[in-house]
N, C-alpha and C positions, 0 to 999 in steps of 0.2 A: 911540685908537691901539691896534691889535692887536699883541700881543707873543707870540712863540713862546718856550716854555720847554722846554729840553732835558731829557728824562727820563734822568737819569744812570744809569750802571751800578749795579746793586744794592749793590755794596760801598761806594758813596759815601754812602748813607744820606740822612737828612733834612737835615743841616747844609748840604750843597751846594745843595739846592733852596732852603733858607731864604736862603742868600746871594744867589742869583739874584733871588729875589723882592725882597729888601731893596734890592739895588743898583738894580734897575729902578725901584722906587718912589722911591728917592732921586733917580734921574735925572729921572723925570717931574716931581718936585717942583722940582728945580733949573730945568728947562726952563720950567715954568709961572711960576716966580718971577722968573727972570732973562732968559728968552729966550736962554739960552746955546746956542752951537753945539756945545759939548762938545769943542772942540779944545784940544789941549795944545801949547804952544809947542815948537818944535824947536830943538835946538842946531845951529847952522850951521857950515859948514866955513870954515877961515881960512888955514892956512899950510902945514904939511909933511905928508908921507905918514904913514899910520898905522903904529904898531908892529905886529909880527906875533905878539905874545904872545897865547895863547889866552884869557887872562882877566887883567884888571888885578890887581896884587898886593893881597891883603886883601879882594877882592870875592868873596863866597861865593854870590851870587845867591839868597840866602834872602829872608825878609821877606814882606810881604803888600801887596796892591794897595789904594791908598786908595779908599774907597767911592765918592767922587765921580768919580774917574777910571774906576773899574770901571763905574759907571752909564753914563757917556758912551760908553765903548767898546762896552758890550753893547747899548745902544740903537741904536748905529750899525750893528751887525752881526747883530742878532737874526734878520733875514730870511734870513741866509746859513746858517742851519741847513738850509735847503733848498739843496742844491748847485746846482740849476738857477738859483736867484736869484743865487748867487755867480758863476756863469758868465756870466749876463746882465750883471753889473756889471764884468766884465773879468777875473775870476779863472779860471785854467786849471790843471788837474792837472799835477803834476810827476812822477807815478808812472813814466812812461816814461823820463824823463831822470835822476831822482834816486832813485826807488824809495821804499820805506817806511822810516821812521827808527825805530830802537830801540836800546836798550842793555840786554841781558839782566840786567846787574848793577844798573842804576839804574831801569829801567822802559821803558814804551813812549812813543811820541810820535805817529806816524801818518803820514799822507800830506798833503803841502802843496799847496794851491791858491795860485798866485802871480799877483799883478797887476803885470805888467811896467811899466805906466805909472806906478807908484808907486815904482819903484826909482831913487831919487835921494838927495840929501843931506838931505831934509826928512823928519821923522817926526811923526806925529799919532796920538794914541790912538784916534781914530775912523776912521783909514784904515790898517789893518795891511797891510803889503806881502804877507803870506801868511796864509792861514787853515789851521789844522791840524785835520784830521778823523781820528777814530778809526775803525778797521775791525773788523768781526766776523770770526769764524772762516772765513767764506766769502769774505772779501775785499770785502764790501759796506760802504759808509760808514754808520755808525750815528749820527753827529752831530758838530757842531763842538765842539771841546774847548779850543782855545787860539788866540790870535793870535801871529804871529811878526812882529816889526818888524825890518826889514832895511835896512842902508845898504851899498851896494857899495863896495869899496875904491876903485874908480876915481872915485867921487863924493865921497869923504871925504878932505880934505886937512889936517884938524886934527891936532895932536899928541895930543889927548885924545879918548877915545871919545865917540860920540853918547850922549845921555841921554834918558830918557823914564820917566815914573812915579817920578821921583827915583832911577832906577837907571842905572848906566853899562852900555852894551852891552858884550859881549865878542866877541873875534874868533873866528870859526869856525875849528876846528883844521885844516880841509882846504880849505874853499871861501873865495874872496876876498871875504868879507862880514863886516860887523859885525852881530850879531844879538842880539835880546832876546825871549824867550818870555814870554807873559803868560797864565797858566792861568785864564782868566776863566770858562769854561763847564764845567770839571770841576776840582774841588778837587785840589790836588797836596800830598800829605803832606810832600813834601821842600821845599816853598816855592813861592810863586806865580811866581817867575822862573827856576826851574830848567829846564834843557833837557828832561829826561826826567821822566816821571811814573809812579811805581809803581802807580797806580790805573788806568792806561791799558793795554789789552791789547797784548801784543807782536804783531808783524806776523804775519799768517796764512801758512800754508804756501802755496807757489806764487807769492807776491808777491815781486818783486825787493827786496833789502835794500840800503839805502845803505851804502857802505863795503865791501860784500861782492860784490854783483852789479852795482851801479851806483855812480857813473858809469863808463862804459866807458873804458878807457885810450885816450888819444889816440895815433893812429898817426902816425909821422913818415916 
């Protein structure tokens, strides 16, 4: 099996590359031993509309991703370091609708490629609803850095958030979505499940910024 290994930004150093190699080796070992599909069970919807709080009380989105889960997730998306492969699998850029995401105080995030066919109440570590790509100073994509798992409000009727990787999703502050980032392909000093990553470049000049330039106000 040929695997693509992302060459991280220099400020990430060797630990990030070691983690990628380690998790992929673990995943291959698990697949060889168990024939596992790498899927993680989803929390399914049951009763009432979700709360609109930005984050469940006491949930700081810190912590790290379990190596077995990381292996399964990375093996499933390694080919998507090539954006054309991601597009062929049904992912499409949201740059024109949502722009590039960043928080100058917390770090960068990047541009999201979203697979609309996965936008339902089911979550799976091997099937992220969105792929997060970092861009360089010229606005070119440099590599896949994170997965974003998403459950739309309209699909979620439970009183508790969806969960994955042993983490509760949090509600996006402005979009009608439950979300969880997993920084699998680029280490995040703030924690593997934080929204923003101080090791990721901020959005380049000339690219629309989410919350500033996009989304456009709805006319009535």
